[in-house]
C-alpha positions as CSV (number, residue, x, y, z in Angstrom):
1,M,20.7,8.5,14.4
2,S,17.2,7.2,13.5
3,Y,14.7,7.3,10.6
4,G,13.3,10.7,11.6
5,E,16.7,12.4,11.6
6,F,17.6,11.9,7.9
7,T,17.7,14.7,5.3
8,L,17.2,14.3,1.6
9,K,20.9,15.0,1.1
10,E,21.8,12.2,3.5
11,I,19.4,9.8,1.8
12,K,21.2,10.4,-1.5
13,S,24.7,10.5,-0.2
14,K,24.6,7.6,2.3
15,F,22.6,5.1,0.2
16,G,23.2,6.3,-3.4
17,I,19.5,6.9,-4.0
18,R,18.2,8.8,-6.9
19,I,15.1,10.8,-6.3
20,K,12.5,11.6,-8.9
21,G,9.4,13.8,-8.3
22,E,8.0,14.5,-11.7
23,D,5.7,11.5,-12.1
24,S,2.0,10.9,-11.4
25,L,2.2,7.4,-9.9
26,F,-1.5,6.7,-9.2
27,S,-3.6,9.0,-11.4
28,E,-5.2,6.0,-13.2
29,V,-6.2,4.2,-10.0
30,Q,-9.9,3.9,-9.5
31,K,-11.7,5.3,-6.5
32,S,-13.0,2.8,-4.0
33,N,-16.2,2.9,-2.0
34,L,-16.0,3.2,1.7
35,S,-18.1,1.7,4.5
36,D,-20.6,3.5,6.6
37,F,-18.3,3.0,9.5
38,L,-15.4,4.9,7.9
39,S,-17.6,7.6,6.6
40,E,-19.1,8.2,10.0
41,A,-15.7,7.9,11.7
42,L,-14.3,10.6,9.4
43,E,-17.3,12.9,9.8
44,T,-16.6,12.9,13.5
45,G,-12.8,12.4,13.5
46,V,-11.6,15.0,10.9
47,P,-13.1,18.1,12.6
48,L,-12.1,16.7,16.0
49,A,-8.5,16.2,15.0
50,R,-8.4,19.6,13.4
51,G,-9.8,21.1,16.6
52,I,-7.3,19.3,18.9
53,G,-4.5,20.2,16.5
54,T,-1.9,17.6,17.6
55,D,-0.1,15.0,15.6
56,K,-1.4,12.3,17.9
57,A,-5.0,13.4,17.3
58,R,-4.6,13.3,13.5
59,S,-3.0,9.8,13.7
60,E,-5.7,8.4,16.0
61,F,-8.8,10.0,14.5
62,I,-8.0,10.1,10.7
63,I,-5.0,8.0,9.7
64,A,-5.6,4.9,11.8
65,P,-9.3,4.5,10.7
66,V,-8.3,4.8,7.0
67,L,-5.7,2.1,7.3
68,A,-7.9,-0.2,9.3
69,E,-10.5,0.2,6.6
70,V,-8.0,-1.0,4.0
71,R,-7.3,-4.1,6.0
72,K,-11.0,-4.8,6.4
73,M,-11.7,-4.3,2.7
74,L,-8.9,-6.9,1.9
75,K,-10.6,-9.4,4.3
76,N,-7.7,-9.1,6.8
77,K,-5.3,-10.6,4.3
78,I,-2.8,-7.9,5.3
79,S,-1.3,-7.0,8.7
80,L,-1.1,-3.5,10.1
81,F,1.5,-2.5,12.6
82,S,1.5,0.8,14.5
83,G,4.2,2.4,16.6
84,I,6.7,-0.5,16.5
85,N,10.5,-0.5,16.6
86,F,11.8,-1.3,13.2
87,N,15.6,-1.8,13.7
88,V,17.3,-2.9,10.5
89,N,20.8,-1.4,10.8
90,Q,21.5,0.9,13.7
91,R,25.0,1.7,12.5
92,R,23.5,3.3,9.3
93,G,20.7,5.0,11.1
94,L,18.0,2.6,9.9
95,S,16.3,2.2,13.2
96,G,13.6,3.6,15.4
97,L,9.8,3.8,15.8
98,C,7.6,3.6,12.7
99,D,4.2,5.1,12.7
100,F,2.5,2.4,10.5
101,I,3.7,-0.5,8.5
102,L,1.6,-2.7,6.2
103,T,2.6,-6.2,5.1
104,P,0.8,-8.7,2.8
105,C,0.6,-11.3,5.6
106,E,-2.3,-12.1,7.8
107,Q,-0.5,-12.8,11.1
108,Q,0.0,-9.9,13.5
109,L,2.5,-11.5,15.9
110,E,5.7,-10.6,14.0
111,L,6.7,-8.2,11.2
112,T,7.8,-10.4,8.3
113,M,7.4,-8.6,5.0
114,P,7.2,-4.8,5.1
115,V,6.0,-3.4,1.8
116,L,4.4,-0.1,2.7
117,T,5.4,2.4,5.4
118,V,3.2,5.3,6.5
119,V,4.7,8.3,8.2
120,A,2.5,10.7,10.1
121,A,4.0,14.0,9.2
122,K,5.0,16.2,12.2
123,N,3.4,19.7,12.5
124,E,1.4,19.1,9.4
125,N,4.5,19.4,7.2
126,I,4.4,16.8,4.4
127,N,7.8,17.7,2.9
128,A,9.5,17.4,6.3
129,G,8.2,13.8,6.6
130,I,9.5,12.7,3.2
131,P,13.1,11.9,4.2
132,Q,11.9,9.8,7.2
133,C,9.6,7.9,4.9
134,M,12.4,7.3,2.4
135,A,14.7,6.0,5.2
136,E,11.9,3.6,6.3
137,M,11.5,2.4,2.7
138,I,15.2,1.8,2.4
139,G,15.1,-0.1,5.7
140,S,12.2,-2.2,4.4
141,R,14.0,-3.0,1.2
142,I,17.1,-4.1,3.1
143,F,15.0,-6.1,5.5
144,N,13.2,-8.0,2.7
145,A,16.6,-8.7,0.9
146,R,17.9,-10.1,4.2
147,E,14.9,-12.3,4.5
148,G,15.2,-13.5,0.9
149,N,11.5,-13.1,0.3
150,G,12.0,-11.9,-3.3
151,I,10.3,-8.5,-2.8
152,K,12.3,-6.0,-4.9
153,Y,10.4,-2.8,-4.4
154,V,8.4,-1.1,-1.6
155,F,6.0,1.8,-1.2
156,G,5.7,4.7,1.2
157,C,3.2,7.3,2.2
158,V,3.5,10.6,4.1
159,T,0.3,12.1,5.5
160,T,-0.9,14.8,7.8
161,G,-4.3,13.0,7.9
162,T,-5.8,15.6,5.7
163,V,-3.1,15.4,3.0
164,W,-1.6,12.2,1.6
165,K,1.5,11.8,-0.6
166,F,2.7,8.4,-1.9
167,L,6.2,7.2,-2.9
168,K,7.7,4.1,-4.6
169,Y,11.2,2.7,-4.2
170,N,12.5,0.5,-7.0
171,K,16.0,-0.2,-8.4
172,G,17.8,2.5,-6.6
173,T,15.3,5.2,-7.3
174,I,12.6,6.7,-5.1
175,F,9.7,8.1,-7.0
176,V,7.8,10.8,-5.2
177,D,4.2,11.2,-6.5
178,I,3.7,14.7,-7.9
179,D,0.1,14.5,-6.8
180,D,-1.2,15.2,-3.3
181,Y,-4.5,13.6,-2.2
182,Y,-6.8,15.2,0.3
183,I,-9.1,13.5,2.8
184,R,-12.1,14.7,0.9
185,E,-10.8,12.3,-1.8
186,V,-10.7,9.4,0.7
187,N,-12.2,7.1,-2.0
188,K,-9.1,7.7,-4.1
189,I,-6.8,7.2,-1.2
190,L,-8.4,3.9,-0.4
191,G,-8.1,2.9,-4.1
192,I,-4.4,3.6,-4.0
193,F,-3.8,1.5,-0.9
194,L,-5.9,-1.3,-2.4
195,E,-4.0,-1.2,-5.6
196,I,-0.6,-1.5,-3.8
197,M,-1.6,-4.2,-1.4
198,S,-3.6,-6.2,-3.9
199,L,-0.5,-6.6,-6.0
200,F,1.5,-8.2,-3.2
201,I,-1.5,-10.3,-2.1
202,F,-1.7,-11.6,-5.7
203,R,1.9,-12.5,-5.7
204,L,1.8,-14.4,-2.5
205,T,-1.5,-16.2,-3.4
206,V,-0.5,-17.3,-6.9
207,F,3.3,-17.7,-6.3
208,P,3.9,-18.6,-2.6
209,C,7.2,-20.2,-3.5
210,S,8.5,-17.0,-5.1
211,V,8.6,-15.2,-1.8
212,T,10.0,-17.8,0.6
213,S,13.4,-17.7,2.2
214,K,14.2,-20.9,0.3
215,G,14.8,-19.0,-2.9
216,L,12.9,-17.7,-6.0
217,L,10.8,-20.1,-8.0
218,Y,11.5,-17.9,-11.1
219,N,14.5,-15.8,-12.1
220,S,14.3,-12.0,-11.8
221,Q,13.2,-11.4,-15.4
222,Q,10.4,-14.0,-15.3
223,L,9.2,-12.7,-12.0
224,E,9.1,-9.1,-13.2
225,R,6.9,-10.2,-16.1
226,I,4.7,-12.1,-13.8
227,I,4.4,-9.0,-11.5
228,N,3.5,-6.9,-14.5
229,A,0.8,-9.3,-15.4
230,G,-0.4,-9.2,-11.8
231,E,-0.8,-5.4,-11.9
232,K,-3.6,-5.8,-14.4
233,S,-5.2,-8.6,-12.4
234,G,-4.6,-6.8,-9.1
235,R,-7.0,-4.1,-10.3
236,I,-9.7,-6.8,-10.4
237,L,-8.9,-7.7,-6.8
238,Q,-9.1,-4.0,-5.9
239,K,-12.6,-3.7,-7.4
240,T,-13.8,-6.8,-5.7
241,A,-12.3,-5.7,-2.3
242,A,-14.3,-2.5,-2.5
243,A,-17.5,-4.5,-2.0
244,N,-16.4,-7.0,0.6
245,S,-18.0,-5.6,3.7
246,Q,-20.4,-2.9,2.5
247,K,-24.2,-3.0,2.3
248,T,-24.3,0.7,1.2
249,H,-21.8,2.9,-0.5
250,R,-21.0,6.4,0.7
251,T,-18.6,9.1,-0.3
252,Y,-17.0,11.1,2.4
253,A,-17.0,14.9,2.3
254,P,-16.5,17.5,5.0
255,A,-19.4,17.6,7.3
256,E,-21.1,20.6,5.7
257,N,-21.2,18.8,2.3
258,S,-21.5,15.3,3.5
259,Q,-23.8,13.2,1.3
260,K,-24.5,9.6,0.5
261,S,-23.5,8.1,-2.9
262,D,-25.7,5.0,-3.0
263,E,-28.2,6.5,-5.4
264,N,-27.6,3.9,-8.0
265,G,-28.8,1.2,-5.7
266,A,-27.4,-0.4,-2.8
267,A,-25.0,-2.3,-2.9
268,L,-22.7,-5.1,-3.3
269,P,-23.3,-7.3,-0.3
270,H,-20.8,-9.8,0.9
271,S,-22.6,-12.5,-1.1
272,Q,-22.3,-15.0,-3.9
273,K,-21.8,-12.1,-6.3
274,T,-18.6,-11.2,-4.6
275,D,-17.4,-14.8,-4.4
276,K,-18.0,-15.1,-8.2
277,A,-16.1,-11.9,-8.9
278,E,-13.2,-13.3,-6.8
279,R,-13.2,-16.5,-8.8
280,V,-13.1,-14.6,-12.0
281,A,-10.2,-12.6,-10.7
282,R,-8.3,-15.7,-9.8
283,D,-9.0,-17.3,-13.1
284,S,-7.8,-14.2,-14.9
285,Q,-4.6,-14.2,-12.8
286,Q,-3.9,-17.9,-13.5
287,T,-4.5,-17.4,-17.2
288,D,-2.1,-14.5,-17.4
289,V,0.5,-16.4,-15.5
290,K,0.1,-19.6,-17.5
291,K,0.7,-17.6,-20.7
292,I,3.9,-16.2,-19.3
293,V,5.2,-19.5,-18.0
294,V,4.4,-21.4,-21.2
295,G,6.0,-18.6,-23.2
296,N,9.2,-18.9,-21.1
297,Q,9.3,-22.6,-21.6
298,A,8.8,-22.2,-25.3
299,N,11.6,-19.7,-25.5
300,K,13.9,-22.0,-23.7
301,N,13.1,-24.8,-26.1
302,T,13.6,-22.7,-29.2
303,P,17.1,-23.0,-30.7
304,D,19.1,-19.7,-31.1
């Protein structure tokens, strides 16, 4: 058995997973600008992939360029793996090839911290790809627990290239986003990926000790509060990342409706403005964290 052979029933019975599909997980995430490179790649790639009509074409001409753009916008602070064997527990069926895996680590030589798995749905059937994505998320969670890196939850995405659906696995429950996102909304899709990965980058940057195999720097409750504070600051990182490598901003639309969206002035070059924004983001993160740590210390020193 492998990731792609699971059913929803087996996911629930074999791993005791609860599944919820009533929540809108990312409705408040802001759209992100995309580079000229991705806009042009999609203008060519989307009709080409549709014309060819194969899973491989959709993966190569739509999915891979979007994920590569995410990595570029985050200054290569994440790694992107494609078509690799991810064997976690063969006896339980948690093994096989994964289409794409993202980790919040820069090095590409070895998979060390899977936090987001992306499944290219077969035959343009999103629902059929959901059990496989769930199995890969479970495998990622077990992998991270085995490594002792402190990551308690992971994300997933199932996509046909033209339709994208996101999932989150936390505390024994897998949440399936009720919303579908379409490639014409690629700005929103990019924003969601940036939101997810920025949170993990924040955690690794500010608290490297909390994700090492040597043990957690903070207990689980403290770390949860820190992560919650990081979600707010992570949005600052997301906004900053959107401007990292772009001199003009464009919004992708199908070829017949394609238009530029840089009417309000060009741009946020990779410049001192971006560096300043990043410093502001880091200062904000450090302030939020100091408040939490000081509060924890005060609580410890207060008699019951």
